[in-house]
N, C-alpha and C positions, 0 to 999 in steps of 0.2 A: 576553297580548300581548307581543310582542318589542319591546324598546326599541332605539333606535339604538345605544346602547353595547353591549347584548347581541349585536346583529347584528354589530357591528364585531369584537367578541371572537371570535364564532363564525367569521366570515369569515377572520380572521387564523389561527385554529387550523387550519381546513381548508386554507388555502394553505400553511402551514408543513408540514403533513403531506404535501401533494401534492409539494412540492419537496424534501423530506428525502431524503438519500442513504441507500440501503440497503446500508450497509457491512458488516453482520453476515455476509452470505454470502461475504465475502472475507477473513474472519479466519482461516479454515483452508482448505486445499485445495492444488491444483496449478495453477500459472499459468505463462504463457509471455510472453516479450517478444522481439521481433526487434531485433537490433542490426546496425550496419553492419560492424563489425570481426570479430565472432565468430559471427554468425548467431543462431540461437535460443538464448535463455537459459531454463532451466527454474527455477522457483521452487517449492519445497515448503514450505508454511507450516502449522505447528501452532499451538496456543493460545499458546505462549510461545517459539517458535523459527521460524527461517526458514533454509533452505539454498538457495543458488543455484549453478548449474553449467550450462555449455554442453553440447552434444552431445559424447559421448565423454569427458565429465568431465575435460577437460584442465586445469581448475582448479575449485576449490570455495571458497565463502565461507560460513561459518556465522554466524548472528546469534542473539542472544537478543532477544525482543520484549516490550515493555511497552506495552499500549494505554493511552493517556491520555485518550481520549474515544472516542465512537462511530466516528469516521472518522480518528483520528490515533493514530500509535504511534511509539515510539522504538525503533530497532534498534541493537544494540551488537555489534560484531564479536567472536566468541568463538574462531574458528578460521579459518585461511587455508591452503589447499593449492595450491601451484604457480602462484600469481598473481604476475605481474611487471608493473609494480612492485607490491610487496607492500603490502597494506593492513594497518595495525597493529591487533593485538588491542586491544580497548577503544575503538576509534573508534566514534563515534555518528553516526547519521543520523536525521533527523526526517522522517516520511512523513505526508502528508495526502491522503486520498482525496478528490478534488474533484468527480468525476463518475462515476456508475455507468452501466453498460450491461447489456443482457441477457447479454452474453458476456464481460464484463470491467469494467475501471475505468481511470480516468485519475488519476494522483497527482502531487503535487509532492514531490520528495525534496530536503531541505536538509541539506548537510553541516555539520560543526562550524565551518567558516569562513564560513557564510552563503551559499555557492554553491547555486543552485537548478537543478534539472532537472525537466522535465515528462516523465513516462513513461506509456506505455499498456501495460497488462497484459491478457491474455486468458485465459479459463478453459480448462484442459486437462481433458478427461474421463478 
């Protein structure tokens, strides 16, 4: 016989799994993001790095990545090529994936000063 407490625990477990974000599939791969100024930005992400660049690679930014939870990571700038104004090597950004979709995800990027941006990335095949 299931007690009320057992039922409540089972219900909470099922609900937490239903609404859990599936961030694992975005830890590596190729992603895109549309911007107003540059157009499409491509993001190539491996287990511990990320490279971003627009069409024609008119600039590039390289990051090292450290995952701090299932859906959160810290990215640190390791190399900058032709970006004006230049981002300093060593600059950190904190990223939290807040919603996943079949074709991408939504995240909040927080810079070292606490400024936040919400960004939508889509998967590139």
